[in-house]
N, C-alpha and C positions, 0 to 999 in steps of 0.2 A: 726805428722800421722795422726793429720785431716788435713791439707793439702793434704797429698795424696791421702787420698777418696775423697777429695772435690774434688780434680781434675780429676777422673775416667771418662771417657764419657758416659752421659744421658744413651745408650743404653746397657748400662753393670750394670745400677744399677735396684735393684730387686722392683719391683712395687708392691705394697702392695693390696692384694686381697679386691675384692668389696664385702660386707658384706649388706643384706638385711636390718639390720638397720641405714644403713650410719656410725656406729661407727666403726673403724678399731678393739676396744676393744671388741667388742660384738662378740663372736664367736659363740653365739649359733644358729646361723642360717647357711643356705648352700650356698656353693657360686652361684653369681646370672648367672642361664643357662638355658638353655628348657631340661628339662628331653629326655631322648630318651623313644622312645615309649615300649620298654622293659624291663623301667623300672618301668611302673604303676604297682599300686597292683590292687588289685581286688576289693577293696574296692570300687575302681573307678570307676566301671561299671556302668552305669545305669539301668542295670538288671544283671542275672547271664549270662555270655556268649557272649554278648554284644561285645566284641572284636573282635570277628570271623565273624559279620556283618558287619565290618570295609571295610573288602575283599571286598564289592559290588562295592565299589565308583574306584574299581580298573577295574574292567567289565562291559559289556554288554551283554557278550554270554549267552543265555539262560542255556543252560547245566552247565556252570559255578554258576549260581544263585541258581540252583538245588544244588549243589555240597555243596555251600556254607551253603545253606539252612538246609540239611541233616546235615553238619558239627554240625553246633549250635543245631541242634535237640540233638546229641549225646553228644555232651557236657554237655546239659544244663543237660543229666542225670546223668555225670557222678561228674558234681560240687554239685548237689541238693544233690544224693545219698549217696557224698563222706562226704555231710557236716550234715547227718543223718536227712534231710530234704521230702527225699521220704523216706517211707515204704510201705507194706503190697499193697494194690492195687492201691496206688496212684502210686508206683516204678514201677508197671506192666503196668499202662496204658502209663505213660510217655516211658517205651524201647518201646510199641508197634505203639506207635506214629515215635518214632524217625525209626523204622525197617519198616514202610511204607515209610515216605521221602526216605531212605536207597533203596528200591524200586525200585526208579526213575529213580538213575543209570545205566549205563552199566551193564547185568548181571556180565561178566567176568572183572569187575574193581579190579582193586588191592586195591584204597581208601574204596571203599567199602567194601568190605572184611573186610578190618583192622578196619572200624568202626562199622561193624558188631559183629566181634569177642569184640570191646572193651564196645560197649553197654551190650553184654551180661553175661561181668564180674560185669557192674556195679549193686552191691547187698547190702542189709544191712549190711552183715558183708566182705566185698571185701574179697579177696588174694593179697598176693602183687604182682602176675601176672598182676595186671591190669595197675601198672605201665609200666612196657615192651610193652604194649598192647598201651598205649596213646603214648609213644614215638614214634613208629610205625606210627602209626595216624598222629601224626604230621609231621613226616618225610614225608611222603605221600601228607601234604598238600605244605610244602615248595618246592616240586618238581613241583607242580602244579604253584609254584608264589604264593600262598595266607598267604603270610606272619603269617598276626595276626590270621590267623587260627591257621598255625601251631605253634604260641606262645603259642595262648588261650589254647590249647590244652597240650602244654609243660607244663604252670604253674598250669594246675588244679593237673595236676598228680603231681609238685613237692608240692603243698598243702597237697593232700590226703598224700604222703611219710612224709613230717613232721609232720601233724597229727599222724599216724601211727608209727611214729617211725621208718618207715624205708628208714635208714642212706644209706645203700649202693643206693638203687631204686633213690634215692634223689639226691644223689650226679653224678649219672649217667642225671639225670635231667638236674642239673646246666649244667653242662657241653653243653649238647643239645643244653639250649638255648643260651650259650655262644658262641656256636659256630653259629648258626643262628643270634645274634647279629654281629659278626667280618666278616658276609657275607653280611650283611645288612649296614657294618662301622658305625656301634652303637658302639664306643671304650668305652663310660661308662657302659653300660651296661654288654657288655662283660668282663670287671674286677670285676663286681659287681658279674655276677656270676658264674666266673672264682673259685672267693672268699668263695662263696656259697658252689660250689663243694669242696674245697679244707678244711673249716670249716667242713662238712660230712665225708669226707675224714678219718682225723682226729680221727671223733666220732667212725667209725666203727675199726679202728685201735686201740683205748683203750675199748671197747667192746673185742673188739676180744683177746686182752692179759688179760685180766680181767678173760676171760674165761676160757682161759688156766691156769694162773695163780688159781682158782678154780679148775679146772680139777687136778692140780696137788696137792693142799691140799686133794682133796678128794682120790687119788692113794695113799697116802701118808698114810691117816688114815687108 
């Protein structure tokens, strides 16, 4: 048997993965590869919303620069208010600044209206409709070719949905990021966000089943 295996062609032999520590038995690290852009967490941003500004490197058009800046001001309100860091007068001031930047965009611009609606929904206690509004704004950014701005909006909405336990809304956002990753040929990110969507879908199913069982027990009593 040993001779049979030793005679296998070299290209048929599995090559062990290379781990960061150099020890094949040490599986505490990840495989060595550059992370996809859509894998990066919010904690790696230099400042809240920094990901949006990465689209500036892809354009030199004045209107696009104004659009990216306006998008950043709205995302800043979304991130900071969703985390509870903007309340009262500070929230009103940040929202007014964002609306002033949005006023520089064409009046009948679809993305401008999407961002305006999102900005108005940023409150100290937001409703779950804010997640859908952020998804619409992300789609508008993606149609402009501003991929990182779209991802930043999706990601902020996902974090807010996760924090508020809006599992169905979070699953929809995760599927949106997975589609974005697939269009940009970022295969690791596509799998990551598709898996997150499936996990949240299962949570929704469990909660639905639990409510139905509770309602059934209540009717029998």
